[in-house]
TORSETI-755496 format. One line per 2 residues: their letters; for each residue z, y, x of C-alpha. Coordinates in steps of 0.5 Angstrom, whole numbers, padded with zeros to 4 digits. Example, Ala and Ser with C-alpha at 12.3 -4.5 7.8 and 13.67 -1.06 7.14 Angstrom:
% TORSETI-755496
as) 0016,-0009,0025 | 0014,-0002,0027
This chain:
% TORSETI-755496
mt) 0000,0000,0000 | -0002,0006,0003
ti) 0003,0011,0004 | 0003,0017,-0002
ka) 0005,0024,0000 | 0006,0030,-0004
dl) 0004,0037,-0002 | 0008,0043,-0002
kt) 0005,0045,-0009 | 0006,0039,-0012
ql) 0013,0037,-0011 | 0016,0045,-0012
ty) 0012,0045,-0019 | 0015,0038,-0019
gf) 0022,0040,-0018 | 0022,0047,-0022
ga) 0022,0043,-0028 | 0030,0040,-0027
va) 0031,0049,-0029 | 0032,0046,-0035
yg) 0037,0040,-0036 | 0041,0044,-0031
ik) 0042,0050,-0035 | 0045,0045,-0040
dn) 0048,0041,-0035 | 0051,0047,-0032
gf) 0053,0050,-0041 | 0055,0043,-0044
gy) 0059,0042,-0036 | 0062,0050,-0035
fl) 0063,0053,-0042 | 0063,0049,-0048
ll) 0070,0047,-0047 | 0072,0054,-0046
fy) 0067,0057,-0051 | 0070,0051,-0057
gt) 0076,0050,-0055 | 0079,0057,-0053
vv) 0074,0062,-0058 | 0071,0058,-0064
gl) 0080,0054,-0064 | 0077,0048,-0065
ep) 0083,0043,-0062 | 0080,0042,-0054
gl) 0082,0033,-0055 | 0078,0032,-0061
vg) 0071,0036,-0057 | 0072,0032,-0050
ta) 0072,0026,-0057 | 0065,0030,-0059
if) 0062,0030,-0053 | 0064,0023,-0051
ia) 0062,0020,-0058 | 0055,0022,-0056
lv) 0056,0019,-0049 | 0055,0012,-0054
fd) 0048,0015,-0056 | 0046,0016,-0051
ai) 0049,0008,-0048 | 0043,0006,-0053
sd) 0038,0012,-0053 | 0037,0013,-0047
pi) 0035,0005,-0043 | 0030,0006,-0050
ig) 0027,0011,-0048 | 0025,0009,-0041
yw) 0022,0003,-0043 | 0019,0006,-0048
sd) 0015,0012,-0042 | 0015,0005,-0037
nt) 0011,0002,-0041 | 0007,0008,-0047
rs) -0001,0008,-0044 | -0004,0015,-0047
rw) -0010,0019,-0045 | -0004,0024,-0041
gr) -0001,0018,-0038 | 0006,0015,-0039
rh) 0011,0021,-0038 | 0007,0026,-0040
pf) 0007,0026,-0047 | 0015,0025,-0047
my) 0015,0032,-0044 | 0011,0035,-0049
as) 0013,0034,-0054 | 0022,0036,-0052
ai) 0020,0042,-0050 | 0022,0046,-0057
pv) 0027,0041,-0061 | 0032,0042,-0054
ai) 0030,0049,-0055 | 0031,0049,-0062
sy) 0038,0045,-0062 | 0041,0048,-0056
wl) 0042,0055,-0059 | 0045,0052,-0066
lw) 0050,0049,-0061 | 0052,0056,-0059
np) 0051,0059,-0066 | 0056,0054,-0070
pe) 0058,0056,-0077 | 0065,0059,-0079
wg) 0068,0051,-0081 | 0075,0048,-0081
qt) 0076,0043,-0076 | 0074,0037,-0079
gl) 0067,0041,-0080 | 0067,0045,-0072
fw) 0068,0036,-0070 | 0062,0034,-0074
yl) 0057,0039,-0073 | 0059,0039,-0065
vc) 0058,0031,-0065 | 0051,0032,-0069
la) 0048,0037,-0064 | 0052,0035,-0057
vl) 0048,0027,-0059 | 0041,0031,-0061
ir) 0041,0035,-0055 | 0042,0029,-0050
tf) 0037,0025,-0054 | 0032,0030,-0054
it) 0034,0032,-0046 | 0033,0025,-0044
ly) 0026,0025,-0048 | 0024,0030,-0041
et) 0028,0028,-0036 | 0027,0021,-0036
ps) 0021,0021,-0035 | 0020,0028,-0031
sa) 0024,0024,-0026 | 0020,0017,-0026
lm) 0015,0021,-0024 | 0018,0022,-0016
pe) 0017,0015,-0013 | 0009,0016,-0016
ls) 0009,0023,-0013 | 0011,0020,-0007
td) 0012,0013,-0004 | 0015,0016,0003
ya) 0022,0014,0005 | 0023,0021,0007
qr) 0019,0026,0003 | 0023,0022,-0002
ts) 0029,0026,-0001 | 0025,0032,0001
iq) 0023,0032,-0007 | 0030,0031,-0009
aw) 0032,0037,-0006 | 0028,0040,-0009
rq) 0030,0039,-0015 | 0037,0040,-0015
ff) 0036,0046,-0011 | 0032,0048,-0017
gw) 0037,0046,-0022 | 0043,0048,-0019
sg) 0039,0054,-0019 | 0038,0054,-0026
gn) 0044,0053,-0029 | 0048,0058,-0024
fm) 0043,0064,-0026 | 0046,0063,-0033
sv) 0054,0062,-0030 | 0052,0069,-0026
mm) 0048,0073,-0032 | 0054,0070,-0037
fg) 0059,0073,-0032 | 0055,0079,-0030
ll) 0053,0081,-0037 | 0055,0077,-0042
lv) 0062,0075,-0041 | 0065,0082,-0041
pt) 0071,0085,-0043 | 0070,0090,-0049
eq) 0075,0093,-0054 | 0075,0088,-0058
ya) 0076,0082,-0054 | 0081,0085,-0048
ig) 0078,0077,-0044 | 0071,0077,-0043
tl) 0071,0069,-0042 | 0074,0070,-0051
nr) 0068,0074,-0052 | 0064,0070,-0058
eg) 0059,0074,-0057 | 0057,0073,-0050
ye) 0056,0066,-0053 | 0052,0067,-0057
ty) 0046,0072,-0053 | 0047,0067,-0048
gv) 0045,0061,-0053 | 0039,0065,-0054
is) 0037,0067,-0047 | 0039,0059,-0045
sv) 0035,0057,-0051 | 0028,0060,-0048
li) 0029,0059,-0041 | 0029,0052,-0042
fl) 0023,0052,-0046 | 0020,0055,-0041
ai) 0022,0050,-0035 | 0018,0044,-0039
ai) 0013,0046,-0041 | 0011,0050,-0034
sa) 0013,0044,-0029 | 0009,0040,-0035
ag) 0003,0042,-0034 | 0004,0044,-0026
th) 0004,0035,-0026 | -0001,0035,-0031
nq) -0007,0035,-0026 | -0004,0029,-0023
ip) -0004,0024,-0029 | -0010,0021,-0027
hl) -0008,0018,-0020 | -0003,0015,-0024
rv) -0001,0008,-0026 | -0003,0005,-0033
pp) 0001,-0001,-0035 | -0002,-0007,-0037
kr) -0003,-0008,-0046 | 0004,-0011,-0047
dr) 0005,-0015,-0055 | 0010,-0011,-0060
rg) 0017,-0014,-0057 | 0024,-0014,-0061
lt) 0030,-0010,-0059 | 0032,-0016,-0057
ai) 0028,-0019,-0052 | 0027,-0011,-0050
fk) 0034,-0011,-0048 | 0034,-0017,-0044
el) 0029,-0014,-0040 | 0032,-0008,-0039
fq) 0038,-0012,-0036 | 0034,-0016,-0033
tl) 0031,-0010,-0029 | 0038,-0007,-0028
ge) 0041,-0013,-0024 | 0039,-0011,-0018
ks) 0046,-0010,-0014 | 0044,-0004,-0010
fm) 0042,0000,-0017 | 0048,-0003,-0020
al) 0052,0000,-0014 | 0050,0006,-0015
fa) 0049,0006,-0022 | 0058,0005,-0020
as) 0058,0011,-0015 | 0054,0016,-0019
lf) 0059,0014,-0025 | 0065,0016,-0021
ga) 0062,0022,-0019 | 0059,0024,-0025
ma) 0067,0024,-0028 | 0069,0027,-0023
tg) 0063,0032,-0023 | 0065,0034,-0031
la) 0072,0034,-0029 | 0071,0039,-0025
ga) 0066,0043,-0028 | 0070,0043,-0036
ms) 0077,0045,-0031 | 0072,0050,-0027
yi) 0074,0056,-0030 | 0080,0055,-0033
ll) 0083,0054,-0026 | 0079,0060,-0024
ty) 0082,0065,-0029 | 0089,0061,-0029
fw) 0090,0058,-0023 | 0089,0062,-0020
gl) 0088,0068,-0023 | 0082,0073,-0021
ss) 0078,0077,-0024 | 0072,0077,-0028
sq) 0068,0081,-0023 | 0071,0076,-0018
if) 0069,0070,-0022 | 0062,0073,-0023
iy) 0061,0073,-0014 | 0064,0067,-0014
ts) 0060,0064,-0018 | 0053,0068,-0015
lv) 0055,0064,-0008 | 0051,0058,-0012
fi) 0046,0059,-0010 | 0048,0059,-0003
sa) 0051,0052,-0004 | 0043,0051,-0007
gi) 0040,0052,-0001 | 0045,0048,0003
gl) 0043,0042,0000 | 0037,0044,0000
av) 0037,0044,0008 | 0041,0039,0009
ap) 0039,0033,0006 | 0034,0032,0009
wf) 0037,0033,0016 | 0042,0028,0014
vk) 0037,0023,0012 | 0033,0022,0018
rw) 0039,0023,0023 | 0042,0018,0020
gk) 0037,0013,0013 | 0039,0015,0006
ka) 0046,0010,0005 | 0050,0013,0011
aa) 0048,0020,0010 | 0050,0020,0002
ir) 0058,0017,0006 | 0058,0022,0011
lg) 0057,0028,0005 | 0061,0025,0002
am) 0066,0025,0006 | 0067,0032,0008
af) 0066,0035,0001 | 0070,0031,-0003
sv) 0076,0031,0002 | 0075,0038,0001
ap) 0074,0040,-0006 | 0081,0040,-0008
ap) 0085,0040,-0001 | 0086,0048,-0005
vl) 0090,0046,-0011 | 0094,0041,-0006
lr) 0095,0047,-0002 | 0097,0052,-0008
lv) 0102,0046,-0010 | 0106,0045,-0004
gl) 0107,0052,-0002 | 0102,0052,0002
mp) 0096,0058,0000 | 0097,0065,-0001
en) 0099,0068,-0008 | 0095,0070,-0014
gd) 0093,0077,-0012 | 0094,0076,-0005
pi) 0087,0080,-0001 | 0086,0073,0003
lf) 0086,0068,-0003 | 0079,0070,-0006
pl) 0075,0069,0001 | 0078,0063,0002
ia) 0077,0060,-0004 | 0070,0063,-0005
ii) 0068,0060,0002 | 0071,0053,0002
nt) 0068,0052,-0005 | 0060,0055,-0002
id) 0061,0049,0002 | 0064,0044,0000
lg) 0059,0044,-0007 | 0053,0045,-0001
li) 0055,0039,0001 | 0056,0035,-0006
ia) 0049,0038,-0009 | 0045,0034,-0001
cq) 0050,0028,-0003 | 0046,0028,-0010
av) 0040,0029,-0008 | 0040,0023,-0002
ly) 0043,0019,-0008 | 0038,0020,-0012
sm) 0033,0018,-0006 | 0035,0012,-0006
va) 0035,0009,-0013 | 0027,0013,-0012
dl) 0026,0007,-0007 | 0029,0002,-0011
ve) 0022,0002,-0016 | 0018,-0002,-0010
nn) 0024,-0007,-0008 | 0024,-0009,-0016
el) 0016,-0009,-0017 | 0017,-0016,-0012
rt) 0022,-0018,-0015 | 0020,-0017,-0023
gk) 0012,-0015,-0022 | 0014,-0009,-0026
rs) 0014,-0002,-0024 | 0020,0000,-0029
eg) 0021,0008,-0026 | 0024,0010,-0033
vf) 0029,0005,-0034 | 0032,0007,-0028
fa) 0032,0014,-0028 | 0034,0012,-0035
ai) 0040,0010,-0033 | 0041,0016,-0028
tf) 0040,0020,-0034 | 0045,0018,-0038
ir) 0049,0017,-0031 | 0048,0025,-0031
kt) 0050,0026,-0037 | 0057,0023,-0037
nq) 0060,0028,-0033 | 0060,0033,-0040
gl) 0063,0026,-0044 | 0068,0022,-0040
ga) 0069,0028,-0035 | 0069,0033,-0041
fa) 0073,0027,-0045 | 0078,0028,-0039
ag) 0079,0035,-0039 | 0081,0036,-0046
ii) 0086,0031,-0046 | 0089,0033,-0039
ls) 0089,0040,-0044 | 0092,0038,-0049
li) 0097,0033,-0045 | 0100,0041,-0042
af) 0100,0043,-0049 | 0095,0049,-0045
pq) 0096,0055,-0050 | 0088,0056,-0053
ga) 0087,0063,-0053 | 0093,0066,-0048
sq) 0092,0071,-0043 | 0094,0070,-0036
ae) 0101,0072,-0036 | 0102,0068,-0043
vs) 0101,0061,-0039 | 0108,0058,-0036
ae) 0108,0057,-0028 | 0110,0049,-0030
tl) 0104,0049,-0034 | 0099,0052,-0029
rn) 0103,0047,-0024 | 0101,0040,-0028
lg) 0095,0043,-0029 | 0095,0042,-0021
lw) 0099,0036,-0022 | 0094,0032,-0026
ha) 0087,0035,-0024 | 0086,0034,-0015
ps) 0088,0027,-0016 | 0084,0025,-0021
ll) 0078,0028,-0017 | 0081,0025,-0011
il) 0081,0018,-0014 | 0073,0018,-0018
ws) 0071,0020,-0011 | 0074,0015,-0006
lm) 0072,0010,-0012 | 0065,0012,-0012
lf) 0065,0012,-0004 | 0066,0005,-0004
ci) 0060,0004,-0009 | 0056,0007,-0004
sr) 0057,0003,0000 | 0056,-0004,-0002
yq) 0048,-0001,-0002 | 0044,-0006,0001
ls) 0036,-0002,0002 | 0035,0001,0009
qs) 0028,0005,0012 | 0026,-0002,0014
dh) 0026,-0006,0008 | 0023,0000,0004
es) 0017,0000,0008 | 0017,-0007,0009
nl) 0016,-0007,0001 | 0011,-0003,0001
qk) 0007,-0006,0006 | 0008,-0013,0002
ls) 0006,-0009,-0005 | 0000,-0007,-0001
sg) -0002,-0014,0001 | -0002,-0017,-0006
sq) 0004,-0022,-0004 | 0009,-0020,-0010
rl) 0014,-0025,-0011 | 0014,-0026,-0019
């Protein structure tokens, strides 16, 4: 099999589509619990439960969409019909999420459940087929990491653009809202702007990669199959040991990321006592983190290979992330209001997040390398199934992560809509005692699972040679 490489234009166009998922992911991970739990007034535990229910639906819909995409035959190929079809439904449902009606606890709960299910299903219609394009755009071991690094860069930058807009323009104090993060009108405007950007990102990326359709694989014709047969084939495809290692690693990582994201602005506002302007600067620095991830991921892979690179990046990042909270708990961090506190937290987070983004890019590139390995094992190209599983895992950062965050806030009886002065020192200490150890446990489990991955660069190149010579083991 001749090595296929993507030019820079294709990499950029393809990567830009991640802006859509980045905005949605950022909104679910950082603002949803804050909005529904403290602004709208829905009990935080119910918010986490609503997202968890949507996760159950994802467990069924995501692999079906991946399988459907793998086996679709059309004049627009396997992936693009889904990508085009998702743009409008995702945009409309995302707008509705941030403009809830004035209902009671039960009504709001079911409103959130229904919209969470719809949004996460519609985003899968785009994200899974789009992600599944990557193994066909390039078969080169190193370039796959570069493509994923661009995708991570655009995804994080797109989501962070909306965070910067939120804290710079939308979530600002007014006469009606003394605390900027409680400004309901800001969230409603956010819903409009985000929906438009999501639509544009999907449409531009789908149209920009449309010229690749003639060069992509066409699946063989297959008989109609029942749901039982489909899931049997799915389990056969996903039974690869190295994939299961990555699946488990990504699951623990997504849970940790979701927990950190859901708690992020609560920690910044209450635990660290930062002002709106400081949170704005803190958020803006994520653009630098995305650039660090874009530069670091390919360099680490070139030097150490993907498995070792992911473990090294993860070990560095995950040992630093909870350190400020742990140090505060033992009295070794500056007090809130100290001039050195904000620069210290900002620098640590910027570097640490850059390493996490790089680690994510390497992990997704490792999944792509399993496509050819699985083709030799089963005789089928199943990119959609593999990346559907990854899409599902990524969405657990709002499912299990937000669920855990909601439970923690409920356990410590964190007050809704409170000012910084109204939250007791004991409540803040309990917040730190639950938050930091939870992250350390989840990330340690993630690194252990990565260590079980077996596919090396030489294995990947050997797989390409076997496919090229036709020596497939069916």
